[in-house]
N, C-alpha and C positions, 0 to 999 in steps of 0.2 A: 313557618317553618322553623329550625330550630338553625341559631346563630353558627353554629357545629355543622350546618349541613351545608349552609349560605358560604361559609370559610370553605367549604371541602371541597362549591361548585364554585365557587371563584379563583381558585387552587386548580382543579382542573384545564378551566379556563385561560389561564396566563401557563405561557409557557416561554422556558428561562432562555436569553437573550443569545446563550452559545448556540440552546437548541435551533430558534431560526438560524444563527449562522453557520451552524454542520446541515440544517436540512439545503442552503440557498449551492454551499462552498458541495453538497455533494451530489444535487441535482448539475449543477454546471460542472465537478464533475463528469459524471456520464453523460451530457453529450460532450464534454467538450475531446474526452476519449475515445469516443464512436469517431466522429470527426476523423481525431488525429489520423486514427487504425485505417479507417479504408482510405483519406488523402493520399498522408503519407506514413506508409506503416515504418519505416526505416528509419522518420524522426521520433517513433513513440516510446524508445528508451530513453530521450532527456528530458519527457513529463514525465516518466516512470521515476528519474535521480531528484527530480526538484520536488515532484505532492512525496515520495514514498519517507526522501531523508527528511521534511516539513512534519510529515506524520508519526515516522517515529521519533520524532525528535518532541513535540507534543505529547507521545506517550508516554514519551521517558519521563518528563516533568510531572506529567498526571500520578502516574503509578509511582513519582520518588514520594509524592505526597503520604501513599499509602504504604509501600515499602515493598512494595513487590515487584519495585523496577528490574530485578535482578529476572524475573519471563523474558524480556527482551535477548539474552542468550539463546534461545530458545531455538527450535531448527529454522525454520520457518526463517526468525529474524536474522539467521545466520546467512540462509539464499537470498535472502533482499540485500546482506551487508556484499556479501560477495557476487551479485549480478551489479550493484552501485559502483562497488571496485572493477570489476573487467569490465562494467562500461566506460567508467571515465578512465583507466587506462589504457588501454586496450582500442577504446575509439579515435580517443581524442590524439592520444600517441600510436597514432596508426603506426608511421613513419621509423618512430625509435619504442618499438619492444622491446629493446636489447635483452631487455630484463626475462621479461617471459616469453621471449621466443621460441624457445623448444618446449612453451608448457600452454603457448596461447590457445592453439585447437583439442587440447585434453582442456584446458580449464570451461573455454567454452561450452564441449562435450558434458561433465560435471556438470555446470550452471544449467543446460539445457534438460538432462536427466535428474536432474534435484527437483527445477521448476514446473518441470510437465511429468512428475512421478505422484511423490509425495505430497509436495505443493498442493497440487491441481485438487487431488484429491482429497485429502484433510479436508477441501470443501465444503462435499456434501456429507462426510465423518464428521464434521463439528457444526456442520447445519450454520456454517454462517451466509448470514441473511443480509440483504440490501437496504438497511436499517438509515435513513436520508439522514433523520435530526441526529444522530448518535454517534458522537465522535466516535467510543471505541469501536464501535460496528463499523465502519467507515475506513476508519484504519484495518481491523480484522482482515478486513478483506480485501482490501489495496492491496495488502504488505499477501496474499494469501492467491492474488489475480494478478497485480501488477507483473510479476516478474515474468511469469507466466505468456501476457501479451508484450512484454518487449525483448522476448527473444523471439516471438512469431513474430514482430516485424522483422528482427534482424534478418532473421532468412529466409522473407519475403523479398 
């Protein structure tokens, strides 16, 4: 065999450490999210806020390197920002929602329509897939599925 063939085989056998970390995170995420949604659906929003905030910030810094960070102003990400803001403000400050009092149910209805309508339908339309070793795929899938699961948990 040639040296070129050996080096290609060696490259194929090596997994980058980031891929291994993403793979572990992806598998643990699926297991933990499934358990949390079945055991405590009304508390899933906490996991959604923490996980998606970390993933979106990580995605921002990765996209900033290639100057494609303006894609984070897309509708999917805006729906995620709205969901995180809604859950943090309205749930943690449930007794003090005087600022959002007239719009509390309206914001929830808008959020519910956004995340269970175009956001969930875009999973099939854009062929989002669960690729455990790809941080980009895991982030995109969490951005599209996470808010719908969190809103489902809030309604349970």
